[in-house]
N, C-alpha and C positions, 0 to 999 in steps of 0.2 A: 265178639260181636253180639251174640245172643244175650249175654249178660248186660251189655250196654243198653240194648233196646228194652230188656225186661225192667231195668232200673228206671229208665226214662218213663215207661208206661206207668210204673208204680208211683213215680214222683209227680208226674203231670198228666194224669189220665184224661181229664176232661179237655184240656187244651189240645192235646194230641188227637183225641177223638173228634174234636171240632174240625181240625184241619182235614182229617180223613173224610169226615162227613160232608164238608162243603165241596171237596173235590169229587166225591162220589155223586152227590146230588147234581153237580154240574153236568153230568152225563146227558141229561135231557136236551142239552144244546150242543153236544159234541158230534162230530161228523160220524163216528162209528155208530151212533144211535139214530141220528136223523136220517142218515143215508139208507137205513133199512126201509124207511117209508118211501124212498125215491120211486121205485117201480109203480107203486099204487098211486102216488101223486101224478106221475107221468100219464098213467092210464086214465085217471079221473079227469084231468084237465087237458088231455091230448097234447102233451109236451114232448118235444124231441129231446134227445140226450143233450144237445147244445142248449136248448131253451131252459131245461131243468138246471144244468150246471151254471148257466148265466144268472138265473134267479138266485141260486145259492150263493154265487160269487157276489152279487149286488148286496144281498142281505148281510153277508160276512164283511164286506168292505165298509158298509154303513156302520156296523158294529165296531169295527176297528177304529174308525174316525171318532165315533162317540166315546170310545174308551179313553181317549185323551182327556176328556172332561170328567167322566164318571169314575175312572180308576183312582184318581187322587182323593176321592171322597172318603176312602177307607182310612186316610190319615187324619181326617177332620171330625169324624163322628165316632161315638162310642161303638165299639166293635159289635156288641150284642144288638144294638138298634139297627146298625147298618146291615148286619148279617140277616136279621129277620126281614128287613125290607127286601133284600135280595131273594130270600126264599119265597116271599109273597109275589115278587116280580116273576120268578121262575114258574110258580103255580099259575099265575095269570097268563103267562106266555103259552103254557101247555093247554090251558082252557081255550085260548084263542084259536089254536090249530084246528079243532073240529068244526069251527064256524067258517073256515075258508071256502070261498066260492069261486075264485078265479086266480089268475097269475099275479095280479097286483096285491091282493090280500095274502097270497102265499109268500110273496117277497117280504111283506111286512111281518108275517109270522116267523119267517126265517130270521129276520133281524131281531125279533123279540127273543127267540130261542138262543141265538148266538150271543146276544148282549147279556142276557140274564144268566145263562148257563156257562157257555164256553168262556166268556169274558169275566163277568163279575164274581160268580160263585167260586170258580177255581182261583181267580186272582185274590179273593178275600182269604181263602184257606191257605194258599201258599205264602202270601205276604205276611200273614200272622205268624207262621212258623219261622220265617226269616227274621221277623222283628223281635219276637220274644225269646228265641233260643239263640244263645251266643256260642258257647263252647260245644254244644251238641246240635248246632244248626243243621248240619248235613243229615243227621239221623232223623231229626224232626221233619225235615222236608221229605225224606224218603218215606216216612210213615204216612204223611199227608198224601203224597203222590200215589201211594198204594190204592187210594180210593178209586182212581181211574182204572188201574189195572184190574181190580176186583170187578168193577162195572163192565169193563171190556170182556171179561171172561164169563159174565153171567147174564147181563141185560139183553144182548142181541138175541140169544136163544129164546128168552122169554118174550121179547117183542115180536119175533117172527111167528111164534106159536099163537100169540094173541091176535096178530093181524090176520092170520089164517082163519081163526075162529070168529072173531068179532069185527074185523075190518079196521082200517087205519084210523078212522075218526073216533070210534069207541076206544081204541087202544090209547090214543093220546089223551082222550078225555079221562080214562081210568088212570093214566099216568099222572095227570094233574091232581086228581083226588088223592091218590096214594102219596104223592109228593107233599101236598099241603098238610095231610094228616100226620106225616112223619117228620118232615124237615123242620117245620115251625116249632113244635114242642121239643124236639130233640135239641135243636140249636139253642132254644130258650133255656133249657136245663143245663146244657153243657157250659154255657157262658154265665151261669149264675155265680155271682161273686167275682167276676172277672176284673172288676174295678180294682181289687187289691193287687192282682197281678200286674195291671197296667200302672198303678201307682209305683210299685216296686221297680218296674221297667224305667219309668221317668226318673226316679232317683238315681238309678245306675247311669242313665244318660247324662244327668247333671254332673255326676262325679267324673265321668269320662271327659266331659267338656271342659272341666277345670284342670285337666292334665294337658301336657304339651305334646301329646302323641298325635301326629297328624292322621294316623289310621282310624281314629275314633271320631273324627269330625265328619258329619254327614253332609254330603253334597246335595245341592238342589238339582232339579231336573235341568234347569238352564245351564248350570255348571257342568253337568254330565255331558250335555250336548256340545260343549266347547272342548271336551277332552279327546285328544287324538286316539287314545286307547279304545274309546267307545266305538269309533268308526272302523277300527281294525278288527274289533271283536264282532261287529255286526253281521258280516256274511256267515260266520260260523254259528252265531246264535240263531240265525234265521234258517240255517240249512236243515235242521231237523224238522221244523214245522212245515217247511216248503216241500221237502222230499218225502217225508213220511205220509203227509196228506195226499201228495200226488200218487205215491205208490198204492195206497189203499183205494183211492178213487179209480185207479186204472188197473186194479188187480185182475178184473175179468178180461180186459184187453191183453194183459200179459199172459194170462192162462190160455187165451185163444191163440196168440202168436206162438207160444211155446208148445201148443198141442196138449196142454194139461186140462184135466177135468176141473171145472170151476169150483166144485165142492171140495176138491183136494186143497186148493190154496186157501179158501175161506175156512175150511175145517181145521186148518192149522193155526188159526188166530189164537187158539188157546195156548199153543206153544209160545207164540209171541207174548201173550199176556203174562204167562208164568215166568218167562225169561226176564221180562221188564220188571216184574216184582222182585226177583232175585237181584237184578242189577241195581235197582233203587236202594235196597237194603245194604248191599255191599258198598255202593257209592256213598251212602250216608256215613258209614263207618270210616271209609277212606278219607272223606272230606274232614271229618272230625279229627282224624289222625294226622293228615298231611296238608290240609287246606283245599279249598275249592280251586285255587289257582293251579295246583298241581294236577288235580283230577281233570280239570277242563282242557288241559293240553292234549289229552288222549281221547276225549269224548266222541270225536267224529270218526275215529278209526273204524268202528263197527259199521257205520253208515256207508263208508267207502267200500268196505268188504261186501256189504249187502248188495250195493249197486253192481259191483264187479261180478258177484255171483250170478245175477240175472243176465248181465252182459256176456258172460263167458259160457255158461252151462245151460243145456236144454233138458237134461234128464229130470224127471219129476221129483226125484228124491232130493234135489238141491233146493227145493222149497223149504226143507227142514233147516239147513244152516242159514238160509236167507231170513227166515222168521226169527231165528236165534239172534242174528246180527242186528235185525231191526229192534228187537226187544232190548238188547244190550245198549244200543244207541239211545233209545228213548229213556231207559232207566238212568243212564249216566248223564245224559244231556239235561233232562228235566231237573234232576236233583242238583247237579253242579252249577247250572246256569243261575238258578234262584239264589243259591248260596254265594255265588261269585259276585253278584251285584251288591249284596250286603257287605262282603269283604272289601270290595273296591270303593264303594261309595257310602257306606254307613247305613244305619237303619232308621234314622229319624224321619227321613223323607222317602222311605223305601216304597211306600204305596204309589207315590208320584213317579218314581223312577221305574218301578215294575210295570205301571200302567203304560208307560211309553213302550217298554219292551213287549208287553202283551199286545198292544195295538199293532206294532210292527210284525209280531209273530202271527197274529190273526190275518194281517195283510198278506204275509208270506204263504199262509195256508190257503188263502183264497186264490192267489195267482199261480201257485205250484201246479195244480191240475190243469190250468189253462195253458201254461207254458208247455207242459208235456203233450197236451192235446194238439197244440199248434205244431209242435215238432213232428208228431205222428201224422198229422194231416198233410204236412209238407214233404212227406216221403222219407223221413228218418225212421229207421227201424227201432224196435224196442231195445235191441242190443246196443245200437249206437247211442240212443238216448240215455240209457243207463250208464254207459261209459262216460258220457258228458257229465252226468250227475257225480260220478266217482271223481272225475278230475276237479270239478268245482269244490267238492267236499275236501279233497286233499289240499287245495290251495287255501281254502278257508281255515283249515286246521293249522297250516303254517302261519297264517295271519294271527291266529289266537296266540301261538307261541311267541311271535314277535311282540304283540301288544302287551303280554304279561311280563316282558323283559324291560319295558319302558318305565322309567321312574316317573311317578305322577307329579304334576305340578302342585305347588303348595296353594292351598285355599284356606279361607277363614270361615269360621262357623257363621251360618246365616239361617234366619228363620223364614226366608222367603222361598 
């Protein structure tokens, strides 16, 4: 495994570094980073927990809907130009946050962060890995996905310290300056000469299109939405985004219910991040060896085990296996899902197909915390709620296995 990654990095250092960098930079719009500013925003604008979560949900939902139109643009424009535009967009979004003066502008600011960071930046990095790497697609996706794990392990600590010293406005302002001064020149340099890589990729697609192998024909987004397998895969594909976001959003509620110290559960985020990094790298190798179809059949097992751990045990030490299971799920799900769409539906329209899945995943991440909150508000305990999550996850995993056994209908190459 190590030899494979070493060879890949030596062969395609800039393209792999680009995928890693875009996912890392996307952190400015990810929940684990934005959520750190929540208490200060609530205090500044006198927002209740419900009001803050509603504002966050509205901004996220608006981003999910917008993604249906902005996501496919990565298929239509030169990668370097599009990526630089996304970096400028992220920088502008961060610059807007310090100017917020009320709930309405906060909602718009959340939309900007979620659309530029969580949606477009990560989408661009992951889609590029799925598009340009064929035989080593899983490993390439794993390397790119490491960007978020590295960010999760490092940025929250820095952000908390900066907020304590300088306040939330100056911290996001400084984030914008650092992001602009690093992301734009780095991406510009990493994609220098990328046109040659893209030309080679187009030649390979043309050669594949002239063959009679149905597996190399790229599906359009419309064709994908008419495929039975897509709808069977959907619950399992959305399970990770919905459940993981809900867990992280309600971790303090879980800690209070279980009688755990809040710092104990948040302090073990590092264990989660390290586990997810290891899982991503191993998943990448397994995908390259066995295919994403095979890996995807087992990707939700750790999530079910994580939910069952919380539902069953009250001792504080069970936070450790819980974080390990979450990390395993995120590592295997993120890597295998992106590779799976390329395997099932081809890469020519991968940006359009991935943007649909990204929009649905963002939607799932928005409603996950709300669903859990409603259950808790209506008398369901943490244990019962987590048991329901485990049942949903198991059913979703069964549907994935069923979907991958279905023979795809024959389609014809299309440019639309």
